[in-house]
C-alpha positions in Angstrom: -142.7 20.4 -137.5 -143.0 21.1 -134.1 -143.4 20.0 -130.7 -147.2 20.2 -129.9 -148.7 19.1 -126.0 -151.1 19.7 -123.3 -149.5 21.1 -119.9 -152.5 20.1 -116.9 -151.8 22.5 -114.1 -152.7 22.3 -110.4 -152.9 25.4 -108.9 -152.9 26.9 -105.2 -156.5 27.8 -104.2 -157.6 31.0 -105.9 -154.6 31.3 -108.0 -155.9 30.1 -111.6 -156.6 33.5 -112.9 -153.0 34.5 -112.0 -151.9 31.5 -113.4 -153.5 31.7 -116.4 -152.6 35.3 -117.1 -148.7 34.8 -116.5 -149.1 31.5 -119.0 -150.5 33.3 -121.7 -147.2 35.8 -121.7 -144.5 32.9 -122.6 -143.6 32.4 -126.2 -144.9 29.1 -127.0 -148.0 29.0 -125.4 -151.1 28.9 -127.9 -153.5 28.9 -125.3 -153.5 29.3 -121.5 -157.4 28.5 -120.1 -158.7 28.0 -116.6 -160.9 24.7 -116.1 -163.1 23.1 -113.6 -162.3 19.3 -112.5 -158.9 17.9 -110.9 -156.6 20.4 -113.3 -156.6 24.1 -112.8 -155.3 25.4 -116.0 -155.0 23.7 -119.3 -151.9 24.9 -121.7 -151.3 24.1 -125.0 -148.3 24.8 -126.2 -145.9 24.1 -129.2 -141.8 24.3 -129.4 -139.5 22.9 -132.0 -138.7 19.8 -129.9 -139.0 18.0 -127.4 -136.0 19.2 -126.1 -137.7 22.6 -126.4 -140.9 21.6 -125.3 -138.9 20.4 -122.0 -137.0 23.8 -121.0 -140.1 25.7 -121.7 -141.9 23.3 -119.6 -139.4 23.2 -116.1 -137.4 26.8 -116.9 -140.4 28.9 -117.2 -144.0 27.2 -116.5 -143.3 25.7 -113.3 -141.2 28.5 -111.9 -144.7 30.7 -111.9 -146.4 31.4 -108.8 -149.2 29.3 -107.6 -148.6 25.9 -109.2 -148.6 23.1 -107.7 -148.3 20.4 -109.9 -147.5 20.2 -113.9 -148.6 17.0 -116.2 -147.7 16.9 -119.3 -149.4 15.5 -122.4 -147.4 15.5 -125.7 -149.4 15.5 -128.7 -148.9 12.2 -130.8 -149.9 12.9 -134.8 -148.8 11.5 -138.0 
């Protein structure tokens, strides 16, 4: 079984839609939704391991133009 996580993303003003659409193209991303509140986009992602999840966030998601901050929340389930 793999690892699932929610990635909470803050973007530059006016960039949430662009960031969401770009993230949806990344392998391992299940959903990417624009939301209101302290975060602008919430992503559900899956990877084969915590290491692979970290690589997905650091090497793919954090490099997208318009993202100012991410918070990764791994899902804990039996």
